[in-house]
C-alpha positions as CSV (number, residue, x, y, z in Angstrom):
1,X,-7.5,-5.7,-12.4
2,X,-10.9,-6.6,-11.0
3,X,-13.0,-9.8,-10.6
4,X,-16.1,-7.7,-10.8
5,X,-18.1,-6.7,-13.9
6,X,-17.8,-3.1,-14.9
7,X,-21.6,-3.0,-15.1
8,X,-21.9,-3.5,-11.3
9,X,-21.1,0.1,-10.5
10,X,-19.0,1.4,-7.6
11,X,-19.5,-0.5,-4.4
12,X,-17.1,-0.1,-1.4
13,X,-16.8,-3.8,-0.6
14,X,-15.9,-4.6,-4.3
15,X,-13.4,-1.8,-4.3
16,X,-11.7,-3.1,-1.2
17,X,-11.6,-6.6,-2.7
18,X,-10.2,-5.3,-5.9
19,X,-7.5,-3.4,-4.0
20,X,-6.1,-6.8,-2.8
21,X,-5.4,-7.7,-6.4
22,X,-3.7,-4.4,-7.1
23,X,-1.5,-4.6,-4.0
24,X,-0.6,-8.2,-4.8
25,X,0.5,-7.4,-8.4
26,X,2.4,-4.3,-7.5
27,X,6.2,-4.1,-7.2
28,X,5.6,-1.5,-4.4
29,X,2.9,0.7,-3.0
30,X,3.3,4.4,-2.4
31,X,0.9,6.1,0.0
32,X,0.8,9.9,-0.5
33,X,-1.9,10.7,2.0
34,X,-3.9,8.6,4.5
35,X,-6.4,9.2,7.2
36,X,-5.5,7.3,10.3
37,X,-7.8,4.3,10.9
38,X,-10.2,5.0,8.0
39,X,-10.6,4.8,4.3
40,X,-9.4,2.5,1.5
41,X,-5.9,3.9,1.5
42,X,-5.4,3.1,5.2
43,X,-7.0,-0.3,5.0
44,X,-5.1,-1.3,1.9
45,X,-1.8,-0.2,3.2
46,X,-2.3,-2.0,6.6
47,X,-3.4,-5.2,4.9
48,X,-0.5,-5.1,2.4
49,X,1.9,-4.9,5.3
50,X,0.1,-7.5,7.4
51,X,0.0,-10.0,4.5
52,X,3.4,-9.1,3.1
53,X,1.9,-8.4,-0.3
54,X,4.2,-5.5,-1.3
55,X,6.6,-3.0,0.4
56,X,4.5,0.0,1.4
57,X,6.2,3.3,1.2
58,X,4.6,6.3,2.9
59,X,5.4,9.9,2.2
60,X,6.9,11.6,5.2
61,X,8.0,15.1,5.9
62,X,6.6,18.2,7.5
63,X,3.1,18.6,6.0
64,X,1.8,15.1,6.0
65,X,-1.3,13.8,7.7
66,X,-1.1,11.9,11.0
67,X,-2.3,8.8,9.1
68,X,1.0,8.7,7.2
69,X,3.0,8.8,10.5
70,X,0.8,6.1,11.9
71,X,1.4,3.9,8.9
72,X,5.1,4.2,9.4
73,X,4.7,3.1,13.0
74,X,2.8,0.1,11.7
75,X,5.7,-1.1,9.6
76,X,5.5,0.9,6.3
77,X,8.7,2.3,4.9
78,X,9.1,6.1,5.3
79,X,9.7,7.9,2.0
80,X,11.0,11.4,2.4
81,X,12.8,11.6,-1.0
82,X,10.9,10.3,-4.1
83,X,14.3,10.1,-5.8
84,X,15.2,7.2,-3.5
85,X,12.1,5.2,-4.2
86,X,13.6,2.7,-6.6
87,X,16.5,2.0,-4.2
88,X,14.0,1.4,-1.5
89,X,12.0,-1.0,-3.6
90,X,15.1,-3.0,-4.4
91,X,16.2,-3.0,-0.7
92,X,12.8,-3.9,0.8
93,X,11.0,-6.0,-1.8
94,X,10.2,-9.5,-0.7
95,X,11.7,-12.3,-2.7
96,X,9.5,-14.3,-5.0
97,X,10.0,-17.3,-2.8
98,X,8.1,-15.5,0.0
99,X,5.0,-15.8,-2.1
100,X,5.4,-19.6,-2.5
101,X,6.7,-19.5,-6.2
């Protein structure tokens, strides 16, 4: 999903804008690894939480980057067991009415 022509090439601003569409269409977002305060993964996850676009699950556990822990502190859902992802999606997914439908 992208509003940009494939002939434009890779541009950071376009990728960030495209990410909004991806998050908005997703049932859920899973962050595997994020750098705190920088990069597209961090920015997309923070924005998705702020706008209520999709539940954002973040991998937690022993060997995860500090960015993952910081995202949980910002309201993302901790995900320590991938087997529980679907249950978490069902429990935390916003209702369609929250999007104005």
